C-alpha positions in Angstrom: -35.0 19.3 1.2 -38.6 18.1 1.0 -41.1 19.1 3.7 -42.6 16.7 6.2 -45.6 14.8 5.1 -49.0 15.8 6.4 -49.5 14.3 9.9 -51.6 11.1 9.5 -53.1 8.7 12.0 -50.9 5.6 12.4 -53.7 3.4 13.8 -56.6 2.7 11.5 -59.0 2.4 14.5 -57.5 5.4 16.3 -57.0 3.4 19.5 -56.0 5.5 22.5 -52.4 5.0 23.6 -50.4 5.9 26.7 -46.8 6.9 27.2 -44.2 7.6 24.6 -44.1 5.2 21.6 -40.8 3.6 20.6 -39.2 3.5 17.1 -36.5 1.1 16.0 -35.0 0.0 12.7 -35.0 -3.8 12.1 -34.6 -5.9 9.0 -34.6 -2.8 6.7 -37.8 -1.4 8.1 -38.9 1.0 10.8 -40.9 -0.6 13.6 -43.2 1.3 16.0 -44.2 0.0 19.4 -46.9 1.6 21.7 -49.0 0.8 24.8 -52.8 0.5 24.6 -54.4 3.3 26.7 -56.7 1.1 28.7 -55.6 -2.5 28.3 -51.9 -1.7 28.7 -51.1 -4.2 25.9 -48.1 -3.6 23.7 -48.8 -3.4 19.9 -46.5 -2.8 17.0 -46.4 -2.1 13.3 -43.6 -1.8 10.7 -43.1 0.2 7.5 -43.7 -1.4 4.1 -43.2 -0.1 0.6 -46.7 1.5 0.6 -47.4 2.2 4.2 -47.5 0.3 7.5 -48.4 -3.3 8.4 -51.5 -4.1 10.4 -51.0 -3.6 14.1 -50.1 -6.8 16.0 -50.1 -7.5 19.7 -46.9 -8.5 21.5 -48.0 -11.8 23.2 -46.6 -14.8 25.0 -49.0 -17.3 23.4 -47.7 -20.7 22.4 -47.9 -21.1 18.6 -47.7 -24.0 16.3 -44.2 -24.0 14.7 -45.6 -24.9 11.2 -48.8 -22.8 10.9 -47.9 -20.1 13.5 -51.5 -20.3 14.8 -52.0 -19.9 18.6 -52.1 -23.4 20.1 -54.4 -22.5 23.0 -56.9 -20.5 20.8 -56.6 -17.3 22.9 -54.0 -14.5 22.8 -52.2 -13.9 26.0 -50.7 -10.4 25.8 -48.0 -8.8 27.8 -48.9 -5.8 29.9 -46.9 -2.6 30.6 -47.4 -0.6 33.8 -46.1 2.7 35.0 -43.5 2.6 37.8 -44.3 4.1 41.2 -42.4 7.3 40.8 -41.5 9.6 37.9 -43.7 10.5 35.0 -46.4 8.0 35.9 -46.4 6.7 32.4 -45.4 3.2 31.2 -41.8 2.8 30.0 -41.1 1.0 26.8 -37.8 0.7 24.8 -36.6 -1.2 21.7 -33.4 -1.9 19.9 -32.1 -4.1 17.2 -28.8 -6.0 17.6 -27.7 -8.1 14.6 -30.6 -10.3 13.5 -32.5 -9.9 16.7 -35.1 -7.3 17.9 -35.1 -6.6 21.6 -37.9 -5.1 23.6 -37.9 -3.9 27.2 -40.8 -2.6 29.4 -41.8 -2.1 33.0 -44.6 -4.3 34.5 -46.1 -4.6 37.9 -46.9 -7.8 39.7 -48.4 -8.6 43.1 -46.0 -9.9 45.7 -46.9 -12.3 48.6 -47.8 -9.4 50.8 -50.0 -8.0 48.1 -47.7 -5.0 47.5 -47.1 -4.0 43.9 -43.6 -4.9 42.7 -42.2 -3.4 39.4 -40.0 -5.4 37.2 -38.2 -4.9 33.9 -39.1 -7.4 31.2 -36.8 -8.3 28.3 -38.2 -10.0 25.2 -36.7 -10.9 21.8 -38.5 -11.3 18.5 -38.1 -14.4 16.3 -38.3 -13.0 12.8 -38.9 -16.4 11.2 -41.6 -17.6 13.5 -43.0 -14.1 14.1 -43.2 -14.8 17.8 -41.8 -13.2 21.0 -40.0 -15.0 23.8 -37.2 -14.7 26.3 -33.6 -14.5 25.3 -32.3 -18.0 25.2 -29.3 -20.0 24.0 -30.2 -22.3 21.1 -30.0 -25.3 23.4 -32.5 -23.8 25.9 -35.4 -24.0 23.5 -38.0 -21.4 22.9 -39.2 -19.7 26.0 -42.3 -17.5 26.3 -41.4 -15.1 29.1 -38.4 -13.7 30.9 -38.7 -11.3 33.8 -35.3 -10.1 34.6 -34.2 -11.4 37.9 -33.1 -8.4 40.1 -30.2 -10.5 41.3 -28.7 -10.3 37.8 -28.3 -6.6 38.2 -26.6 -5.4 41.4 -29.3 -2.8 42.4 -31.3 -3.2 45.6 -34.9 -4.0 45.5 -37.0 -5.0 42.5 -35.3 -3.8 39.4 -37.8 -1.3 38.0 -38.9 0.1 41.4 -36.4 2.9 41.3 -36.9 3.8 37.6 -38.4 7.2 37.3 -37.9 7.7 33.5 -35.4 7.5 30.7 -35.6 3.8 30.0 -33.4 3.3 26.9 -32.0 0.4 24.9 -29.0 1.0 22.7 -27.0 -1.4 20.5 -23.5 -0.2 20.1 -20.5 -2.2 18.9 -20.6 -5.6 20.6 -23.0 -4.5 23.4 -26.7 -4.2 24.0 -27.0 -1.5 26.7 -30.0 -0.6 28.9 -30.0 2.7 30.8 -32.4 4.4 33.1 -32.7 7.1 35.8 -33.2 6.2 39.4 -35.3 8.4 41.7 -32.2 10.2 43.1 -31.1 11.2 39.6 -28.4 8.5 39.4 -27.8 7.2 35.9 -27.9 3.4 35.9 -27.0 1.0 33.1 -26.3 -2.6 32.3 -25.0 -4.4 29.3 -26.2 -7.7 27.8 -23.3 -10.1 27.1 -23.5 -13.9 26.7 -27.2 -14.0 27.5 -26.8 -12.2 30.9 -27.1 -8.6 32.1 -24.0 -7.1 33.8 -23.8 -3.9 35.8 -22.0 -0.9 34.3 -20.6 1.9 36.4 -21.5 5.3 35.1 -19.4 8.1 36.5 -20.2 11.8 36.9 -23.4 11.2 38.8 -22.8 13.1 42.0 -25.4 15.9 42.0 -25.0 16.6 38.3 -28.1 14.9 36.9 -31.5 16.4 37.8 -33.6 13.9 39.8 -36.9 12.7 38.4 -36.1 13.9 34.9 -35.7 12.2 31.6 -32.7 10.7 29.8 -32.0 9.4 26.3 -29.2 7.4 24.6 -27.9 7.4 21.0 -24.9 6.2 19.1 -23.1 8.4 16.6 -19.8 7.6 14.9 -19.0 4.7 17.2 -19.6 6.8 20.3 -22.3 6.4 23.0 -24.1 9.5 24.0 -26.3 9.7 27.2 -28.3 12.9 27.2 -29.7 14.1 30.5 -30.7 17.3 32.3 -28.4 19.0 34.8 -29.6 19.7 38.4 -29.1 23.4 38.1 -32.0 25.9 38.7 -31.9 26.6 34.9 -31.2 23.0 33.6 -28.9 22.4 30.8 -28.9 19.4 28.5 -25.7 17.6 29.1 -24.0 14.8 27.2 -22.1 11.9 28.8 -19.9 10.5 26.0 -18.0 7.3 25.9 -16.1 5.6 23.0 -16.7 1.9 22.4 -14.4 -0.3 24.5 -13.1 2.6 26.7 -15.2 1.6 29.7 -15.1 5.3 30.8 -17.0 8.5 30.3 -15.1 11.7 29.8 -14.0 13.7 32.9 -17.0 15.9 32.7 -20.2 15.8 30.5 -20.4 18.2 27.6 -23.1 20.8 27.5 -25.3 20.4 24.5 -27.8 23.1 25.3 -27.1 25.9 27.7 -30.7 26.7 28.4 -33.8 24.6 27.8 -36.3 26.6 25.8 -38.9 28.3 28.0 -41.7 26.1 29.0 -40.1 22.9 27.7 -40.1 19.9 30.1 -37.1 18.2 31.6 -39.2 15.1 32.2 -39.3 14.0 28.6 -36.7 13.6 25.9 -36.1 11.2 23.0 -33.1 10.8 20.7 -31.8 9.0 17.7 -28.8 9.2 15.3 -27.9 9.0 11.7 -24.3 8.6 10.6 -22.3 11.5 12.3 -25.5 13.4 13.3 -27.4 13.1 16.5 -31.0 14.2 17.0 -33.2 14.8 20.1 -36.7 16.0 20.8 -38.1 18.1 23.6 -41.8 18.8 24.6 -43.6 21.8 25.9 -46.4 20.1 28.0 -48.5 23.3 28.4 -48.9 23.7 24.6 -48.2 20.2 23.3 -45.6 21.6 20.8 -42.3 19.8 20.4 -38.9 20.9 19.0 -36.3 18.8 17.2 -32.6 19.5 17.4 -29.5 18.1 15.7 -25.8 18.1 16.6 -22.6 16.7 15.2 -19.4 15.8 17.1 -18.8 18.6 19.5 -20.9 21.2 17.8 -23.7 23.0 19.6 -27.2 21.9 18.5 -29.4 23.7 16.1 -33.1 23.5 15.8 -34.3 21.1 13.2 -37.7 22.0 11.6 -40.3 19.5 12.6 -43.7 18.5 11.2 -46.6 21.0 11.4 -49.2 21.1 12.8 -48.2 18.8 15.6 -49.7 19.0 19.1 -48.5 16.1 21.2 -49.4 14.5 24.5 -45.9 13.1 24.9 -42.5 13.7 23.5 -42.4 12.2 20.0 -40.5 9.0 19.1 -37.9 9.8 16.4 -35.9 7.5 14.1 -33.8 8.0 10.9 -33.7 5.2 8.4 -34.1 4.6 4.7 -32.9 8.2 4.1 -36.0 9.4 5.9 -36.8 11.0 9.2 -39.7 9.3 11.0 -41.6 11.1 13.8 -44.5 9.4 15.8 -46.3 11.1 18.6 -49.6 10.9 20.6 -52.3 13.3 19.4 -53.3 15.5 22.3 -57.0 15.4 21.6 -57.7 11.9 20.5 -54.8 10.3 22.5 -53.9 8.1 19.4 -50.8 8.0 17.3 -49.9 10.4 14.5 -46.9 10.1 12.2 -45.1 12.2 9.7 -42.1 11.5 7.5 -39.4 13.8 6.1 -37.9 12.2 3.0 -34.6 13.2 1.3 -32.7 13.7 4.5 -29.2 13.2 3.2 -29.3 13.7 -0.6 -31.4 15.4 -3.1 -33.6 12.3 -3.8 -34.8 9.4 -1.7 -32.7 6.2 -1.7 -34.9 4.5 -4.3 -33.8 7.0 -6.9 -30.5 8.5 -5.9 -28.9 7.9 -9.3 -31.6 10.1 -10.9 -30.1 13.2 -9.4 -26.5 12.7 -10.7 -25.1 14.1 -13.9 -25.7 11.8 -16.9 -22.1 11.9 -18.1 -20.9 10.2 -14.9 -19.3 6.9 -15.7 -20.3 4.2 -13.2 -16.6 3.4 -12.5 -16.4 6.9 -10.9 -19.3 6.4 -8.4 -19.6 4.8 -5.1 -22.2 2.0 -5.8 -23.6 -0.1 -3.0 -24.2 -3.7 -3.9 -25.2 -7.0 -2.3 -23.3 -10.3 -2.4 -25.4 -13.4 -3.1 -28.3 -10.9 -3.4 -31.0 -13.6 -3.3 -29.7 -15.7 -0.5 -32.3 -14.9 2.1 -31.7 -18.1 4.1 -31.3 -19.4 7.6 -29.0 -22.2 6.7 -25.5 -21.5 8.2 -23.0 -20.4 5.7 -25.8 -19.9 3.1 -27.7 -16.9 4.4 -26.2 -13.6 3.2 -29.2 -11.3 3.2 -32.2 -10.4 5.4 -34.0 -8.2 2.9 -35.8 -9.0 -0.4 -34.6 -7.9 -3.8 -37.3 -5.2 -3.8 -36.3 -3.9 -0.4 -32.6 -3.8 -1.5 -33.6 -1.8 -4.6 -35.6 0.7 -2.5 -32.8 1.0 0.0 -30.3 2.1 -2.6 -28.6 -1.1 -3.7 -27.6 -0.9 -7.4 -25.2 -3.9 -7.9 -26.7 -7.3 -7.6 -24.7 -10.6 -7.4 -27.1 -13.4 -8.5 -26.3 -17.1 -8.4 -28.3 -19.6 -10.3 -28.8 -23.3 -10.9 -31.5 -26.0 -11.3 -31.8 -27.2 -7.7 -29.8 -29.6 -5.6 -31.0 -32.6 -7.5 -31.7 -30.9 -10.8 -35.4 -30.8 -10.0 -36.2 -27.6 -11.8 -36.6 -27.0 -15.5 -36.0 -23.3 -15.1 -33.1 -21.3 -13.4 -33.6 -20.7 -9.7 -31.6 -18.6 -7.3 -28.8 -20.5 -5.6 -26.0 -20.1 -3.1 -23.5 -22.7 -4.1 -25.5 -26.0 -4.3 -28.3 -24.8 -2.1 -31.4 -23.4 -3.9 -33.2 -20.6 -2.2 -36.9 -21.2 -1.4 -39.6 -18.7 -1.1 -43.3 -18.7 -0.1 -44.3 -15.7 -2.2 -42.0 -13.2 -3.8 -41.3 -10.4 -1.4 -42.1 -12.5 1.8 -39.8 -13.9 4.4 -37.9 -17.0 3.1 -38.0 -20.4 4.7 -35.6 -23.2 3.9 -38.0 -26.1 3.6 -37.9 -27.5 0.1 -41.0 -29.6 0.5 -43.1 -26.5 1.3 -42.3 -24.0 -1.4 -41.1 -23.6 -5.0 -37.7 -22.3 -5.7 -37.1 -18.5 -6.2 -37.1 -18.2 -9.9 -34.5 -16.1 -11.6 -37.2 -14.9 -13.9 -39.2 -13.5 -10.9 -36.1 -11.6 -9.7 -35.7 -10.2 -13.2 -39.4 -9.1 -13.2 -38.7 -7.3 -9.9 -35.9 -5.4 -11.6 -38.1 -4.4 -14.6 -40.9 -3.1 -12.3 -38.4 -1.1 -10.3 -36.9 0.5 -13.4 -40.4 1.2 -14.7 -41.2 3.0 -11.5 -37.8 4.8 -11.4 -36.6 5.3 -15.0 -33.7 7.5 -13.9 -32.0 4.6 -12.1 -29.8 1.9 -13.6 -28.7 -1.5 -12.3 -25.6 -3.7 -12.7 -26.4 -7.4 -12.4 -23.6 -10.0 -12.1 -24.9 -13.5 -12.8 -22.9 -16.6 -11.8 -23.7 -20.3 -12.5 -23.5 -22.0 -9.1 -23.9 -25.6 -8.2 -21.4 -27.3 -10.5 -17.6 -27.2 -10.9 -17.5 -24.6 -13.5 -13.7 -24.5 -13.9 -13.6 -28.1 -14.9 -16.6 -28.0 -17.2 -16.3 -24.6 -18.9 -17.2 -25.9 -22.4 -18.2 -29.5 -22.0 -21.2 -29.6 -19.8 -24.6 -29.5 -21.5 -26.3 -28.1 -18.4 -23.9 -25.1 -18.2 -24.7 -24.3 -21.9 -28.4 -24.7 -21.1 -28.1 -22.2 -18.2 -26.5 -19.6 -20.5 -29.1 -20.1 -23.1 -31.9 -19.8 -20.5 -30.5 -16.6 -19.1 -30.2 -15.2 -22.6 -33.8 -16.1 -23.4 -35.0 -14.4 -20.2 -33.1 -11.2 -21.1 -34.8 -11.2 -24.6 -38.4 -11.7 -23.3 -41.0 -9.1 -24.0 -41.2 -8.3 -20.3 -37.6 -7.2 -20.3 -38.4 -4.3 -22.7 -34.9 -4.3 -24.1 -33.5 -3.0 -20.9 -30.5 -5.4 -20.8 -27.1 -4.0 -21.9 -25.4 -7.1 -23.3 -22.6 -5.3 -25.1 -19.2 -5.8 -23.5 -17.0 -3.1 -25.0 -17.1 -0.3 -22.4 -18.1 0.8 -18.9 -21.4 2.7 -19.3 -22.2 6.2 -18.2 -25.3 7.0 -16.3 -27.0 8.2 -19.4 -26.4 4.8 -21.0 -27.4 3.0 -17.9 -30.7 4.8 -16.9 -33.6 2.5 -17.2 -31.3 -0.4 -18.1 -29.4 -3.3 -16.6 -25.7 -3.8 -17.3 -24.9 -7.6 -17.4 -21.7 -8.8 -15.8 -21.4 -12.5 -16.9 -19.8 -15.2 -14.8 -21.1 -18.1 -16.9 -20.2 -19.6 -20.2 -21.1 -18.0 -23.5 -24.1 -20.1 -24.4 -26.1 -19.0 -27.4 -25.5 -22.3 -29.1 -26.7 -25.9 -28.9 -24.3 -28.4 -27.2 -23.2 -30.0 -30.5 -22.1 -26.8 -32.2 -18.5 -25.9 -32.5 -16.8 -23.6 -29.9 -16.0 -21.0 -32.5 -19.7 -20.5 -33.2 -20.4 -19.4 -29.6 -21.3 -15.7 -29.1 -18.6 -14.1 -27.0 -19.7 -10.5 -26.9 -22.3 -11.2 -24.2 -22.3 -8.8 -21.3 -19.0 -8.0 -19.5 -17.4 -11.5 -19.6 -15.4 -11.9 -16.4 -15.7 -15.7 -15.9 -12.4 -16.7 -17.4 -10.3 -14.0 -15.6 -12.2 -14.0 -12.3 -9.9 -15.3 -9.6 -11.4 -16.9 -6.5 -10.2 -15.3 -3.3 -8.5 -12.4 -5.1 -7.1 -9.8 -2.8 -6.3 -7.4 -5.6 -6.4 -8.6 -9.2 -6.6 -6.8 -12.5 -9.1 -8.1 -15.1 -9.2 -7.1 -18.7 -12.4 -8.8 -19.9 -12.6 -6.7 -23.1 -10.5 -4.0 -24.8 -12.7 -1.3 -23.4 -13.1 -2.5 -19.8 -10.6 -2.6 -17.0 -11.6 -4.1 -13.7 -9.7 -4.2 -10.4 -11.1 -7.0 -8.2 -11.0 -7.7 -4.5 -13.0 -10.9 -3.6 -11.1 -12.3 -0.7 -13.9 -14.4 0.9 -12.2 -17.5 2.2 -10.9 -16.1 5.5 -9.3 -19.4 6.5 -8.4 -20.2 10.0 -4.8 -20.8 9.0 -4.4 -17.3 7.5 -6.7 -15.2 9.7 -6.9 -17.1 13.0 -9.2 -15.3 15.5 -9.4 -12.1 13.5 -11.0 -12.9 10.2 -12.8 -9.5 10.2 -9.6 -7.5 10.7 -7.8 -9.4 8.0 -10.7 -8.8 5.6 -10.8 -5.1 6.4 -7.1 -4.9 5.6 -7.8 -5.7 1.9 -11.0 -3.7 1.7 -9.6 -0.4 2.9 -6.7 -0.1 0.4 -9.1 -0.8 -2.5 -11.4 2.0 -1.3 -8.5 4.4 -1.1 -7.2 3.3 -4.5 -10.7 3.8 -6.1 -10.9 7.3 -4.8 -7.4 8.2 -5.9 -8.1 6.8 -9.4 -11.2 9.0 -9.6 -9.2 12.1 -8.7 -6.6 11.4 -11.3 -9.2 10.8 -14.0 -11.7 13.5 -13.1 -9.5 16.2 -11.7 -11.3 16.0 -8.3 -14.8 16.2 -9.8 -17.1 13.3 -9.4 -19.2 14.1 -12.4 -16.4 13.8 -14.9 -16.5 10.6 -16.9 -12.8 10.6 -17.7 -11.0 8.5 -20.2 -12.6 5.6 -22.1 -10.6 3.1 -20.1 -11.4 4.1 -16.5 -10.8 1.3 -14.1 -13.9 -0.1 -12.4 -13.2 -1.2 -8.8 -15.2 -4.2 -7.5 -14.7 -4.4 -3.8 -16.4 -7.3 -2.0 -17.0 -6.7 1.7 -18.3 -10.3 2.2 -16.5 -13.3 3.6 -16.7 -16.5 5.6 -14.4 -18.6 7.7 -15.6 -22.0 6.9 -15.0 -25.1 9.1 -12.2 -27.4 8.0 -12.8 -30.9 6.7 -10.0 -32.9 8.3 -9.9 -33.9 11.9 -6.5 -32.6 13.0 -6.5 -30.9 16.4 -5.7 -27.5 14.9 -8.5 -27.8 12.4 -11.0 -29.1 15.0 -10.3 -26.0 17.1 -10.5 -23.8 14.1 -13.7 -25.3 13.0 -15.4 -24.7 16.3 -14.4 -21.0 16.2 -15.4 -20.8 12.5 -18.9 -22.2 13.1 -19.5 -19.4 15.7 -17.7 -16.4 14.2 -17.1 -17.4 10.6 -20.6 -17.1 9.1 -21.4 -14.4 6.6 -23.5 -12.6 9.2 -20.8 -12.7 11.8 -18.2 -11.3 9.4 -20.6 -8.5 8.2 -22.2 -7.5 11.5 -20.1 -8.9 14.3 -22.9 -11.1 15.6 -23.7 -14.8 15.4 -26.4 -15.3 12.8 -30.0 -15.1 14.1 -28.8 -14.6 17.6 -27.6 -11.7 19.6 -24.2 -12.9 20.7 -21.1 -10.8 20.1 -18.3 -12.8 18.7 -15.9 -10.6 16.8 -13.8 -7.6 17.6 -15.8 -5.3 18.3 -17.5 -4.7 15.0 -18.2 -6.5 11.8 -17.1 -5.2 8.4 -20.2 -3.1 7.9 -19.5 -1.0 11.0 -16.0 -0.6 9.8 -17.3 0.7 6.5 -19.6 3.1 8.2 -16.8 4.4 10.4 -14.6 4.8 7.2 -17.2 6.9 5.4 -18.2 8.9 8.5 -14.6 10.0 9.1 -14.5 13.8 8.6 -11.3 13.5 6.5 -13.2 11.4 3.9 -13.9 13.5 0.8 -16.7 13.3 -1.7 -15.9 11.1 -4.7 -16.2 7.6 -6.1 -15.0 4.7 -3.9 -15.9 2.0 -6.3 -18.6 -0.7 -6.2 -18.9 -2.1 -2.7 -20.6 -5.5 -2.5 -21.9 -6.4 1.0 -23.7 -9.0 3.1 -26.6 -7.6 5.3 -26.0 -4.0 4.3 -29.0 -2.8 6.2 -27.1 -3.5 9.4 -26.4 -0.7 10.4 -29.3 1.0 8.7 -27.3 4.1 7.8 -24.5 2.3 5.9 -26.0 2.4 2.4 -26.9 6.2 2.6 -23.4 6.9 3.9 -22.0 5.3 0.7 -24.5 7.0 -1.6 -23.8 10.4 0.0 -20.2 10.4 -1.3 -21.5 10.7 -4.9 -22.9 14.2 -4.2 -20.5 17.1 -4.3 -22.8 19.3 -2.2 
């Protein structure tokens, strides 16, 4: 494994901070929040491909919805204050749930009798408007502030008055959980459901947890862990474990660490998780040194080497994402933030070049390849949006199969191919930015620009290879296979783009076999779901070039649960693309029905690999290996007729049938649990985290929103490495 990077200042101006920073993964990037040392303002930054964004203040200013400029002309920041008891430091916590980023912090206000009253504030981030506000139902409009009413949580007195430490936010399954320690050592918690906080009873409190100490939460393999210190003379680190949906903790907490290392504090702890591994950090306040530990399932923790040199004023914030371990802490001398990153956490290479480290004779049909469905559909239109990350972000996160849809605009307004989802063209301000669906504002996302992104990535990572499936959306292809001039034009335009000088000859347009990694490195295998093209409209059909990519158009079956394709003599494909999870067929459980066709295909792909490769991933096997294409995407679209059954089904489908709901379990662009209790992506993660799962190829898995959860793509990639 690679070493940690040299500790580097996170803040360009080296602003002094106070309290422990908070890290959270959101929209494919790691976000860091901290409190200004004197002003008590909250600021944040997020990772980019080359570093971090400029620090931004969390504010409740009213902004113009079009320009996003502050309407009043002055920024009105939120402030964080320490609670009366405990560490004396401000408490800050963040978590992402679906497409929403949540932030909680303690703040003090003056009451009528001029006594300080501490409250817990809850804000959410609007990724499109780049603004903060209170959690609100869509009909409520955009609010600017929400102080959590103590009456919503059945605890006496102002909510944050009794918080001593251990404020934690955790997104697990269909719940957003907040947990903290009261002054008497009691663990308190509430869950956020249907835009309201509800109390949760946590057992095993009586005298077990040390009062005025710290607590941390993490999720690992669908289990919630609450780490706290025991009340013994020599405290132990204990773990309260609860499975999703059980509503109960085990009879007694498990001991994670029998004895806290000498000199290390029980007043500070932070934690995070990655797949089946949990991590936590402890601090020695006398020396400023901290230690990192890891554990898995019921195993005892072992020390995990941390960054050096690192002398901290507080326990560091830790987060694992993008196949990297992020660590941020407060420098003891300058009181500003330092950060260090440990890459290559799971596999020999980082996620942007994982193929580079695999044997060259490996056939792509024998790999587990993460892919995206409707890869360019970064949209907020219901039933159109399928992704929250750009093509470049997908490439860097490990995605290697891209499903592109193209056309010429809703009204044929473009003379060049643009990215589509069905009849809807995708609009973009600048390539690589957030996308906004306002056609009058921006040009369409050109297919050529997406291709150029592919070329630059392969230039930067020549050991990688891509598979790009291109489909002609917008028109009824089945009825106009050979007769529509525009369809022929689309094929010709795509061919012309693949032959441009910028392409550098990287497209594999032959169709006779499934390539090995040696043949794919630095190149793009085309999978063609459009007509042959290569001819003018008045030429005879027999003159059309047919050996153009892997030609799956004629054999591709919509809504296929398990279909065998034979596009050429040298290529066998087994397809699962069951996307229309109709109300009639799936009812209230579209996610469960979808999983019931995904899982058998995963098992079949692995079994096929064992038969071909004698249990070894690197064997390329016979020349006619079967390539498994397993789509994890799906929707439950509203029905068109007005029968009572279809009206009911349509209402349910609008809420829980969008691509985001099926993939993540949450209503698109809102934190609102609506499926049981996961989406498909969490089911995939559980499948690959199961200890019985062996290394090997599980086929090409094509997903919506694969960055949710953030450790899903690395879990898939990891299966390709035998060690």
